[in-house]
N, C-alpha and C positions, 0 to 999 in steps of 0.2 A: 472501261473505266479502271483506276489506278490503285492501288493499295499503298496502305500508312501502316508504315511500320512502327512502332514503340523502339525507337534509339535510347537505351542506358547509357552510352556515352553521351551522347547529347543532352541528357539529362544533368550527367553531372556538370558537364561544361556550361550548364547555365547555371545551376545552382552555385559553381562557384564566380561566375559573371556576376551574380545578384549581391555576392557576398562580399564583392569589390567595388560594385557600384553603390551600395551602402556606405563601405566603410569610407570610398571616396568621396560621396555624397552627393553622385549622380543620381538623384531621386527618380527624373523621370526615366532612365533606363529601367532603374530597377521596379518600376511601375509595369513597364513593358514585357519582363519579364513574369510577374505575377502569375500573370491568369494561366501559364503552364506546369504551376506547384498547386498542390494540396494544400487547404488552412494548415493541416498537419507539419508538413514538411517547414511552411511558410513560420512557423510558431520556433522551430530549431534555429532559423538564420536569424529571427530577429531577437531570440533572447545573447546571439554572441554580437549584435550589432551595434554599433554607438549609437546611444543614447539621443543622439542629436537630429540623428537621421531616421529615427523609429517614426517620432509622431508624423513629418511631412510623409512617408511612405505611407502610411494607412489614413492619412487623410484622401492620400491620392486615389487609392485603390477603392473608396469608397465605405460608406457606414455598416452597409449588409455584410461586407468580407469583412472589414475588421471583428465585426460581431461575431462572425462563424469562426475567424482565426481567436479568437479571446475565450472560445469557449474551451480549446486547448490549452491556453496559458494557465498559472498556478493566480490563485485566487491574488493573493499580495502583487501583481507583477500586473493584472489586468484593474487592479485599484488604482495603481501609482498612474497609470494611461489614462485613466477615469478623471484623477485629477489635473493632470496637466493640458485635458481639453479647455477648450471654453467652455462657457455656461452652455451657447449655442447648442457647441458641438456636443457635451455631454446628453442633452437632449434627443438628437438626433440616433447618437449612437446605442442610447438604452432603449430606443423603440425597436430597435432590429435583436436587443438578448430575449433568448427565452426566460420563462417564467422562475425556472429551477437554478440556473445560473445568476439573476437578479436576488432570488434568497439565496444562494452561497454568498454574493457579495454583500448583502446585507448583514451577515452574521460575521463579516472580519470588519465590520464597522464600528466606530462608537458611536454609541447611543446618540451623542449629539450631533452627528452628522449626516443622520439615516434620511430625517424629513426631508433636506434637501433634494436627495436622491427622487426618494417617494415620489415626491409632486412631479419629478419628469416618465413617472409612470403612463401608460395609457391605461384606460379604464380596464381592458382584459388583463394588462399585465397586472394589474392592482389587485385585482380580485383572485388572480392566481395564485400570487403572492400569498396573501395573507390566508389564501385555503393549506399551502406550504407550510407555514410557518404554528398551522395549529396542529401538525406532529411533532412529533421527539427529532430532532436532531438524527438519530442513528435509526431510526423507521424508516420501511418504506416508502412509508406517506412523505417523510422528508427529504427522498431521494427520486421519488417519480415523477415522470414529465407529462406535462395535461395536454400535449399534439398527438393524437389519434387517432385512427380512423373505424366509425360504427357505421350498423344498419341494419334497419328492422329485418328481423328474418325471414319476414313474408315476402321480401323485396326477392327481385331477379337476379342472376349474375350480371346482366348488362347493365342494372341497374349500380351496382357492387362498381362493375369497371368504368363506371362513367363517376362516379368519387372518387377513384382511385386517379385517374385523370386529370379532374381539377384540383386535386390535389399535390398532383406534378406540375402543375400550372404554376401553383402559388409557390413550389420548392419547398414544400411544407416535410416534416421530418416523419419516420417511425409510419412508413406505409408499405412496409412490409406483409402485412397484415391487416386484416380488417373483421372487425368483431360486430357477430352478430347478436341482437338486442331484441326486448322485447318493448310494449307499450311502456313501461315504467322503468325501460333503460337497467334491466337487467341483464345481465349476462349471460347467454344462451348457449355460445360458438362461437366458432373462431374458424375463417378460413385466409389461405395464403392468395398472393397474385399470382402464383403458377398456377394454383389449382382452380384459379376463375379461368384463367387463359386456356385451359384444356376442357371446359365447362359447357354445356349447352347454354348459348345466353337468355332462354325462356327459363331455365331453370330454375327453383325457387333456392335462396342462400339457405334455408332450413332443411335441404334435402342434401347436400353437400359440402357443408359445414362440419367439424370438428364437436363433439360433445364433453369428452371426456378432455378435459385441459388443466394444466397446471397453473395455479394463478397464487397471487400474494395477497395478502391482506395488509390495508394500510397501516397496523398497529405490529405487525411484527417485525423483527429485528432487520433491518437492510442487509447487513451480510449474510446473513442464510437465504435470503431470496438470491443474493449477487452467487452463493454458490449454489443452489441447483441452476440457475442459469447457465452457471459454468457445464457443472455435468451433463447437462440436457442439450446443452449446444442450439438453445433458443438464441431468437434473436430480441426477444422481450418477453415478460411477462404482464398479464393484463392486472392491473391493480383494483381490488374491491374493498368498497366500503361494509358495513353491519349487514347492510340490505342489501348486499349482492351486486352493486350497483358499480360497472366499472369508472372509475375517477381519473383512471391515469395509468402507463406501463413502466417498468425498468425496463431499462435498455441495454444489452449486452454491453456496451461503451461504462455505461455507468457503474454496472457490473464489475467490470475489468478495473474501473477505479478503484473502485471501494475495496477488493480484495489487495489490489496494489498499496492501498493507503494501511490498509490492514498487517501486510505483512511488514512494511517499512516499519510502519507503529510499534510491531512486536521489536524488530532488531534495533532500533532506536532507545526501544526503553531496554534493553540490556546492557547499552553503553552510557545510560542514565540521561539520553537526549531527548528532548521531547517530540514528538512526530507534530508538532503545531508552530516546530522551529525549520526555518527553511534558510536558504542564500539572502531573502530579503525580509528575514528578522533583525530590527534593529539591535543593536550590541548589546544596550542596555538590558532590554527584553531576554536575550539570549542567557545574559547571565546570571538572571531573575531564575531561567529556568534549569540554567547547568549547576548553579553553585550548591544550591540546598541539596542535590541528590549527592556531589564530591561532598559536602560536611559528612553526611550520615555514613558512608561509605571510610570517613576518616575514623570514626567510632568500630563499626563492625571488624576495620583492621586493626581494633587495640587486643581485639582477641589474637592471633598471630602474633604478636607485640609482647604478650603475658605470655604467651608460651615460649616464644625464645627466650626472654628474659628468664623463665625457671630453669633453662639449661643453661645457664651465664658461666658455670662453673665448667661445665664440659666445653664449651665456645674457648675460655680461655685460657686451657690446658692446651688443649689442640687447634690453634688460630686456622688451619689451611681448612676446619670443616664448613666454616662460614661463606669460605668460596663456592662451596656447590649449593646449597640453597635457594639461589635465585633460578637455578636450572630445574631444581624440584618443584619450586611452588610455579613458577611460569608456566612449565611442561604441564602439570596439572591442571592450569588453569586456560591454557589454552585446549588440549582433548575436552576439558567441560564444555566450552564455548563451542566446539564443534558438536555436540550430542545435543546443547539445547537450544541452537540452533536448527538440527534437523527436526528437531521434535517440537518447536513451536510452529514452523513452518507446517509440518504436516499436520497438527492442531488446528493451523488457520486455513488449511486448503479440505480440512474435513476427512483427512486421506487415514486418520485414528481418533477414537473418542477418549475423552478423560478416564473412561472406566477399564480402559485395556491396558492400565501401567503392567499388570505379570506380564502379558505379552513385550512388554518395553523392558522390564527387567531382565527378561531371558535374551532377549537380545544386546542388551547393554553388557550382561554379565560375560557374554560369550564374546564380544568386540572386547570389551576391557580386559581381560582376561589374557586374549594376543596381542594386544597392543601393548601391554603391560610387562609381560615375557620377554615382546620382540625392544623394547624401547630400554626396558630395566636391564637387560644384557649389554645392549649397546652402548648406554653409560655405563654401568661398570667395568666394560673390558677401559671405554675414554678415562674415566675415575684412574682407574690401574697405571695407565700408560702416562698419564700427567703428575701422577705424585708415586709411580712405584711401590704403593702400598695396597696389595689386595684386600686386607680386610677393608681396606677403606671403600677400595671400589664395592666392593660387594655390597657392603651396608647403602652406598649412595644409589646403586642398582636396583635393591630389592624396595628403597623407597621410595624411588622414582617409580616404581613398578607399580606399588600399590597404590600410587598418588595416583597414576592414572587409570586405573581401574576402578578407584573411587568415585573419581571426577567425572567416569564416562557414565558411571551409574546415577551419580548427584544431578549429572547434566540432564542426564534422558528421561530421567523417572519424578524429580521435583517438582518442573512443571506440571505433570498430571496430580499431582499432591495438591500444589496453591489453586488450581482449576475446580480439583474438588472441594475444596472451602471457599469456591465461589470469589477467588483474588484474580487479579492480573499475573497471569505467570510470567509474561516478559517483564514485568516492573519488577516483580520481588527476586525471581529467582538468581538473576545475576549477581544482587550483592551478598547472595547467603550463599554459592558457588563459589566465589573465589574467596569468602572465608573458609568454608570449608575444605576448600582444597589447600587453601594456604597451611591451615591447623592441622591436618592431616599430615602433609608433607613435613612439616617441620617437628612432628611430634613421632614420628615412625623414625625420621633419619636421626635425628636426635636423642630421641630414646634408645635405639638401638645401638648409635654411637657409646653413650653412658654406659651399657649393660655391658658394651665390652672393652670399654676405654684402658682396665688394666693389659689385654692383650694387645690392645693396637701399640702399645708402647713395649 
């Protein structure tokens, strides 16, 4: 019997060959290579492929495989593909989509277009999508999957293994665990395929099942359940309704997507970009998303303008002072964004709670003092070399050093304050941070310059 080795070099060659075939329109050859690759890898390839090659390729690999690929695509791209198919193709494609994926697609469709595609749903899809639509989009119920395995806890290990065997034949998802229920379908325990494999086939499920389980409720926040999955390293969580009946599962893949979306949304909010915007967002919609935010920033920046205007006489007498203003304000902004990003990331991952603001304050004070001292000293030396005036160098260095420390403290702690107030820290901290650091840097720099103006001359 010969041994088959997985050759990474060959895989890389196949990937490059598939890309080349798609680029040059050799669809039949591309389809032949598709069986060697996972759906996730095909997604990465198709996103970069020419548009005219994508549809023939997907038609060629079959609707079942196309549906598995679509599960990894951005919803906007899946919708574009769906609209490009012929009506009979749309119907075939939809048959193979999971109910949670269908629910996500409907959420991205205008109201007037939904009925057209709902008419293509199979009866069980219609029922499952309606069930999912009962729950808020940010709840566990809104993200759970309805495909999972259950067995009465009075059944035997042999019967459980038979259920798993049948599920594998049907290529069902979420078969790593089988949930033990009573006659009312209330959840009583859980067992894994591995545990079943090493158990006596005649043994009852209730004697080997794990009774102490982590569960999620349909009305809980999905992001909290996602964090639980991440920390516990489970592959899925059973989702229960108010009667303790299992109605779905939250998978690790979904949890990872939720955590990634939250973190992406937080960082996009810092820059004033909506997490709903992507590469596929039409320019007109993107403008509507971005422009209001930038308009707000214009008004916030008037604070810094007002401070600079109040020192107009100082700047007029020593024009060189204006040359160092951008460095002081920009450095404060950069340091603040660093601290802000770390704080929001830690909050998103549950590493630190909003009540731990004092702990964060102490940390940022220490970091800010050291960074402010080092960067302020460096800038003071550079300013002195450039202008040959030690007092201007000293003032510029002090202003930059203090601004760096303030920026770190504000960026690190302000998200906690805003979170405590029940607001979105990612959305609100960015503009406040830049305004505070601009005003602080300008005030200290020009204030010290005004005080020591006579000595500078």
